[in-house]
N, CA, C and O atoms as CSV, one atom per row, in Angstrom:
chain,resi,resn,atom,element,x,y,z
A,1,UNK,N,N,73.740,69.921,8.606
A,1,UNK,CA,C,73.008,69.368,7.198
A,1,UNK,C,C,73.232,70.655,6.159
A,1,UNK,O,O,73.136,70.386,4.961
A,2,UNK,N,N,73.528,72.056,6.541
A,2,UNK,CA,C,73.707,73.003,5.227
A,2,UNK,C,C,75.488,72.670,4.865
A,2,UNK,O,O,75.576,72.935,3.666
A,3,UNK,N,N,76.359,72.392,5.173
A,3,UNK,CA,C,77.657,71.764,5.005
A,3,UNK,C,C,77.558,70.813,4.154
A,3,UNK,O,O,78.103,70.749,3.052
A,4,UNK,N,N,76.871,70.068,4.643
A,4,UNK,CA,C,76.333,68.623,3.342
A,4,UNK,C,C,75.846,69.161,2.265
A,4,UNK,O,O,76.540,68.971,1.266
A,5,UNK,N,N,74.944,69.737,2.124
A,5,UNK,CA,C,74.124,70.151,1.069
A,5,UNK,C,C,75.035,71.269,0.301
A,5,UNK,O,O,74.761,71.622,-0.846
A,6,UNK,N,N,75.938,71.697,0.899
A,6,UNK,CA,C,76.509,73.092,0.038
A,6,UNK,C,C,77.994,72.430,-0.847
A,6,UNK,O,O,78.639,72.929,-1.769
A,7,UNK,N,N,78.190,70.948,-0.011
A,7,UNK,CA,C,79.826,70.514,-0.272
A,7,UNK,C,C,79.743,69.340,-0.967
A,7,UNK,O,O,79.175,68.458,-0.323
A,8,UNK,N,N,80.132,69.006,-2.117
A,8,UNK,CA,C,80.045,67.755,-2.598
A,8,UNK,C,C,81.304,66.536,-2.122
A,8,UNK,O,O,82.278,66.076,-2.718
A,9,UNK,N,N,80.670,66.291,-0.646
A,9,UNK,CA,C,81.913,65.795,-0.006
A,9,UNK,C,C,81.282,64.081,0.671
A,9,UNK,O,O,80.059,63.963,0.744
A,10,UNK,N,N,81.959,63.160,1.013
A,10,UNK,CA,C,81.829,62.036,1.651
A,10,UNK,C,C,81.814,62.223,2.979
A,10,UNK,O,O,82.969,62.142,3.397
A,11,UNK,N,N,80.849,62.491,4.053
A,11,UNK,CA,C,81.172,62.172,5.268
A,11,UNK,C,C,80.848,61.254,5.901
A,11,UNK,O,O,79.680,60.918,5.704
A,12,UNK,N,N,81.480,60.582,6.718
A,12,UNK,CA,C,81.231,59.368,7.965
A,12,UNK,C,C,81.087,60.194,9.326
A,12,UNK,O,O,81.907,61.015,9.735
A,13,UNK,N,N,79.781,59.791,10.011
A,13,UNK,CA,C,79.044,60.038,10.928
A,13,UNK,C,C,78.643,59.029,11.638
A,13,UNK,O,O,78.008,58.073,11.191
A,14,UNK,N,N,79.127,59.246,13.228
A,14,UNK,CA,C,78.875,58.152,13.767
A,14,UNK,C,C,77.879,58.658,14.961
A,14,UNK,O,O,78.143,59.615,15.689
A,15,UNK,N,N,76.900,58.003,15.033
A,15,UNK,CA,C,75.847,58.501,15.915
A,15,UNK,C,C,75.234,57.320,16.478
A,15,UNK,O,O,75.233,56.236,15.895
A,16,UNK,N,N,74.673,57.539,17.694
A,16,UNK,CA,C,73.618,56.655,18.569
A,16,UNK,C,C,72.342,56.798,18.537
A,16,UNK,O,O,71.564,56.033,19.107
A,17,UNK,N,N,71.878,58.194,17.597
A,17,UNK,CA,C,70.613,58.910,17.455
A,17,UNK,C,C,70.006,58.487,16.195
A,17,UNK,O,O,70.497,58.871,15.134
A,18,UNK,N,N,69.049,57.779,16.219
A,18,UNK,CA,C,68.595,57.051,14.837
A,18,UNK,C,C,68.073,58.413,14.099
A,18,UNK,O,O,68.416,58.686,12.949
A,19,UNK,N,N,67.114,59.328,14.967
A,19,UNK,CA,C,66.491,60.425,14.132
A,19,UNK,C,C,67.584,61.268,13.482
A,19,UNK,O,O,67.306,61.959,12.502
A,20,UNK,N,N,68.732,61.240,13.956
A,20,UNK,CA,C,69.764,62.221,13.445
A,20,UNK,C,C,70.299,61.524,12.126
A,20,UNK,O,O,70.622,62.194,11.145
A,21,UNK,N,N,70.375,60.152,12.155
A,21,UNK,CA,C,71.120,59.482,11.464
A,21,UNK,C,C,70.042,59.355,10.083
A,21,UNK,O,O,70.641,59.349,9.007
A,22,UNK,N,N,68.623,59.260,10.010
A,22,UNK,CA,C,67.933,59.360,9.172
A,22,UNK,C,C,68.040,60.743,8.411
A,22,UNK,O,O,68.073,60.874,7.188
A,23,UNK,N,N,68.092,61.800,9.404
A,23,UNK,CA,C,68.079,63.156,8.892
A,23,UNK,C,C,69.251,63.499,7.811
A,23,UNK,O,O,68.948,64.194,6.842
A,24,UNK,N,N,70.331,63.111,7.934
A,24,UNK,CA,C,71.508,63.558,7.683
A,24,UNK,C,C,72.212,62.564,6.690
A,24,UNK,O,O,73.344,62.801,6.267
A,25,UNK,N,N,71.436,61.338,6.298
A,25,UNK,CA,C,71.977,60.235,6.048
A,25,UNK,C,C,71.258,59.715,4.492
A,25,UNK,O,O,70.042,59.639,4.312
A,26,UNK,N,N,72.294,59.393,3.471
A,26,UNK,CA,C,71.794,58.757,2.205
A,26,UNK,C,C,71.846,57.325,2.326
A,26,UNK,O,O,71.161,56.593,1.613
A,27,UNK,N,N,72.722,56.859,3.301
A,27,UNK,CA,C,73.015,55.399,3.855
A,27,UNK,C,C,73.295,55.387,5.350
A,27,UNK,O,O,74.018,56.185,5.947
A,28,UNK,N,N,72.532,54.238,5.934
A,28,UNK,CA,C,73.139,54.054,7.133
A,28,UNK,C,C,73.816,52.619,7.278
A,28,UNK,O,O,73.275,51.573,6.919
A,29,UNK,N,N,74.568,52.680,7.623
A,29,UNK,CA,C,75.563,51.345,8.005
A,29,UNK,C,C,75.202,50.955,9.559
A,29,UNK,O,O,75.446,51.824,10.397
A,30,UNK,N,N,74.811,50.095,9.870
A,30,UNK,CA,C,74.706,49.243,11.173
A,30,UNK,C,C,75.672,48.092,11.189
A,30,UNK,O,O,75.893,47.135,10.448
A,31,UNK,N,N,76.248,48.627,12.509
A,31,UNK,CA,C,77.500,47.596,12.691
A,31,UNK,C,C,76.958,46.802,14.400
A,31,UNK,O,O,76.821,47.451,15.437
A,32,UNK,N,N,76.768,45.517,14.279
A,32,UNK,CA,C,76.074,45.286,15.673
A,32,UNK,C,C,76.713,43.893,15.728
A,32,UNK,O,O,76.772,43.090,14.798
A,33,UNK,N,N,77.322,43.695,17.355
A,33,UNK,CA,C,78.075,42.718,17.833
A,33,UNK,C,C,79.234,42.942,17.975
A,33,UNK,O,O,79.804,43.723,17.212
A,34,UNK,N,N,79.998,42.207,19.163
A,34,UNK,CA,C,81.329,42.649,19.365
A,34,UNK,C,C,82.589,41.517,18.907
A,34,UNK,O,O,83.796,41.747,18.825
A,35,UNK,N,N,82.077,40.618,18.725
A,35,UNK,CA,C,82.861,39.085,18.677
A,35,UNK,C,C,83.021,38.776,16.868
A,35,UNK,O,O,84.028,38.533,16.203
A,36,UNK,N,N,81.396,38.924,16.414
A,36,UNK,CA,C,81.053,38.555,15.139
A,36,UNK,C,C,80.594,39.602,14.581
A,36,UNK,O,O,79.369,39.485,14.528
A,37,UNK,N,N,81.033,40.852,14.005
A,37,UNK,CA,C,79.948,42.296,13.764
A,37,UNK,C,C,78.839,41.662,12.753
A,37,UNK,O,O,79.145,40.760,11.974
A,38,UNK,N,N,77.876,42.062,12.808
A,38,UNK,CA,C,76.703,41.974,11.564
A,38,UNK,C,C,76.965,43.644,11.035
A,38,UNK,O,O,77.084,44.666,11.711
A,39,UNK,N,N,76.994,43.455,9.685
A,39,UNK,CA,C,76.864,44.823,9.165
A,39,UNK,C,C,75.192,44.812,8.392
A,39,UNK,O,O,74.624,43.807,7.965
A,40,UNK,N,N,74.773,45.925,8.382
A,40,UNK,CA,C,73.513,46.143,7.932
A,40,UNK,C,C,73.486,47.418,7.067
A,40,UNK,O,O,73.887,48.488,7.524
A,41,UNK,N,N,73.078,47.312,5.995
A,41,UNK,CA,C,73.137,48.778,5.379
A,41,UNK,C,C,71.575,49.198,4.709
A,41,UNK,O,O,70.949,48.457,3.950
A,42,UNK,N,N,71.244,50.169,5.043
A,42,UNK,CA,C,69.970,51.089,5.106
A,42,UNK,C,C,70.099,52.207,3.865
A,42,UNK,O,O,70.980,53.042,4.070
A,43,UNK,N,N,69.447,52.339,2.760
A,43,UNK,CA,C,69.532,53.424,2.063
A,43,UNK,C,C,68.188,54.065,2.270
A,43,UNK,O,O,67.125,53.465,2.107
A,44,UNK,N,N,68.320,55.574,2.714
A,44,UNK,CA,C,67.502,56.482,3.182
A,44,UNK,C,C,66.936,57.318,2.165
A,44,UNK,O,O,67.494,58.265,1.612
A,45,UNK,N,N,65.663,56.841,1.947
A,45,UNK,CA,C,64.986,57.836,0.729
A,45,UNK,C,C,64.821,59.579,1.217
A,45,UNK,O,O,64.468,60.014,2.313
A,46,UNK,N,N,65.080,60.081,0.400
A,46,UNK,CA,C,65.478,61.833,0.003
A,46,UNK,C,C,64.012,62.335,0.901
A,46,UNK,O,O,63.982,63.445,1.430
A,47,UNK,N,N,63.152,61.634,0.965
A,47,UNK,CA,C,61.636,62.341,1.138
A,47,UNK,C,C,61.865,62.069,2.488
A,47,UNK,O,O,61.487,63.008,3.189
A,48,UNK,N,N,62.561,60.706,3.408
A,48,UNK,CA,C,62.440,60.622,4.607
A,48,UNK,C,C,63.261,61.592,5.481
A,48,UNK,O,O,63.046,61.697,6.688
A,49,UNK,N,N,64.308,62.370,4.764
A,49,UNK,CA,C,64.928,63.028,5.489
A,49,UNK,C,C,64.684,64.089,6.034
A,49,UNK,O,O,65.523,64.611,6.767
A,50,UNK,N,N,63.384,64.693,5.782
A,50,UNK,CA,C,62.578,65.577,5.778
A,50,UNK,C,C,62.180,65.657,7.485
A,50,UNK,O,O,61.113,65.194,7.886
A,51,UNK,N,N,63.029,66.207,8.277
A,51,UNK,CA,C,62.763,65.858,9.839
A,51,UNK,C,C,61.168,66.338,10.204
A,51,UNK,O,O,60.624,66.012,11.259
A,52,UNK,N,N,60.540,67.127,9.205
A,52,UNK,CA,C,59.067,67.486,10.013
A,52,UNK,C,C,58.300,66.443,9.713
A,52,UNK,O,O,57.203,66.667,10.223
A,53,UNK,N,N,58.289,65.261,9.070
A,53,UNK,CA,C,57.247,64.178,8.503
A,53,UNK,C,C,57.576,62.904,9.433
A,53,UNK,O,O,56.952,61.866,9.212
A,54,UNK,N,N,58.407,62.938,10.330
A,54,UNK,CA,C,58.572,61.845,11.267
A,54,UNK,C,C,57.657,60.908,11.699
A,54,UNK,O,O,58.002,59.825,12.171
A,55,UNK,N,N,56.359,61.305,11.549
A,55,UNK,CA,C,55.419,60.724,11.723
A,55,UNK,C,C,54.449,59.918,10.664
A,55,UNK,O,O,53.377,59.322,10.765
A,56,UNK,N,N,55.283,60.176,9.699
A,56,UNK,CA,C,54.749,59.393,8.280
A,56,UNK,C,C,54.728,57.798,8.256
A,56,UNK,O,O,55.760,57.232,8.616
A,57,UNK,N,N,53.811,57.153,7.924
A,57,UNK,CA,C,54.397,55.908,7.986
A,57,UNK,C,C,55.177,55.463,7.810
A,57,UNK,O,O,55.557,54.763,8.748
A,58,UNK,N,N,56.152,55.456,6.427
A,58,UNK,CA,C,57.505,55.422,5.971
A,58,UNK,C,C,58.002,55.603,6.644
A,58,UNK,O,O,58.511,54.551,7.030
A,59,UNK,N,N,58.461,56.849,7.536
A,59,UNK,CA,C,59.516,57.187,8.538
A,59,UNK,C,C,59.179,56.226,9.923
A,59,UNK,O,O,60.054,55.941,10.741
A,60,UNK,N,N,58.225,55.928,9.999
A,60,UNK,CA,C,58.217,54.999,11.665
A,60,UNK,C,C,58.674,53.435,10.716
A,60,UNK,O,O,59.508,52.662,11.187
A,61,UNK,N,N,58.252,53.271,9.888
A,61,UNK,CA,C,58.905,51.761,9.444
A,61,UNK,C,C,60.214,51.948,9.556
A,61,UNK,O,O,60.836,51.196,10.306
A,62,UNK,N,N,60.809,52.842,8.935
A,62,UNK,CA,C,62.314,52.805,8.464
A,62,UNK,C,C,62.710,53.095,10.304
A,62,UNK,O,O,63.621,52.416,10.776
A,63,UNK,N,N,62.122,53.904,11.037
A,63,UNK,CA,C,62.751,53.932,12.311
A,63,UNK,C,C,62.858,52.451,13.227
A,63,UNK,O,O,63.786,52.155,13.981
A,64,UNK,N,N,61.791,51.729,12.970
A,64,UNK,CA,C,61.574,50.609,13.951
A,64,UNK,C,C,62.346,49.510,13.082
A,64,UNK,O,O,62.442,48.405,13.615
A,65,UNK,N,N,62.927,49.677,11.769
A,65,UNK,CA,C,63.652,48.625,11.128
A,65,UNK,C,C,65.158,48.912,11.773
A,65,UNK,O,O,65.926,47.991,12.051
A,66,UNK,N,N,65.432,50.128,11.946
A,66,UNK,CA,C,66.808,50.544,12.229
A,66,UNK,C,C,66.844,49.869,13.985
A,66,UNK,O,O,67.701,49.104,14.427
A,67,UNK,N,N,65.842,50.340,14.615
A,67,UNK,CA,C,65.646,49.858,15.958
A,67,UNK,C,C,65.928,48.436,16.531
A,67,UNK,O,O,66.624,48.117,17.495
A,68,UNK,N,N,65.012,47.476,15.458
A,68,UNK,CA,C,65.399,46.261,15.385
A,68,UNK,C,C,66.688,45.917,15.180
A,68,UNK,O,O,67.217,45.033,15.853
A,69,UNK,N,N,67.224,46.473,14.384
A,69,UNK,CA,C,68.781,46.144,13.853
A,69,UNK,C,C,69.780,46.573,14.980
A,69,UNK,O,O,70.657,45.730,15.169
A,70,UNK,N,N,69.828,47.309,15.505
A,70,UNK,CA,C,70.533,47.732,16.562
A,70,UNK,C,C,70.298,47.150,17.835
A,70,UNK,O,O,71.216,47.389,18.620
A,71,UNK,N,N,69.246,46.373,18.365
A,71,UNK,CA,C,68.830,45.763,19.359
A,71,UNK,C,C,68.908,44.296,19.475
A,71,UNK,O,O,68.596,43.606,20.446
A,72,UNK,N,N,69.455,43.866,18.132
A,72,UNK,CA,C,69.689,42.237,18.111
A,72,UNK,C,C,71.162,42.088,18.686
A,72,UNK,O,O,72.164,42.803,18.654
A,73,UNK,N,N,70.860,40.866,19.216
A,73,UNK,CA,C,71.838,40.412,20.178
A,73,UNK,C,C,72.862,39.715,19.427
A,73,UNK,O,O,73.827,39.221,20.011
């Protein structure tokens, strides 16, 4: 996280950890499906990247939205 904040670079992070994706990302791209992939983009508000606030209403809504997108068949 410190490297990202100290250097003006674009970074591609591949993860299966929703909390990590929210904490480190400005945007989350979800790719779901093998034959016909579905791409979803979520913009993460800077206020939600604060890992100390994982029980806020907005954080939980975002987490559930991402979870629903990655569990669709």
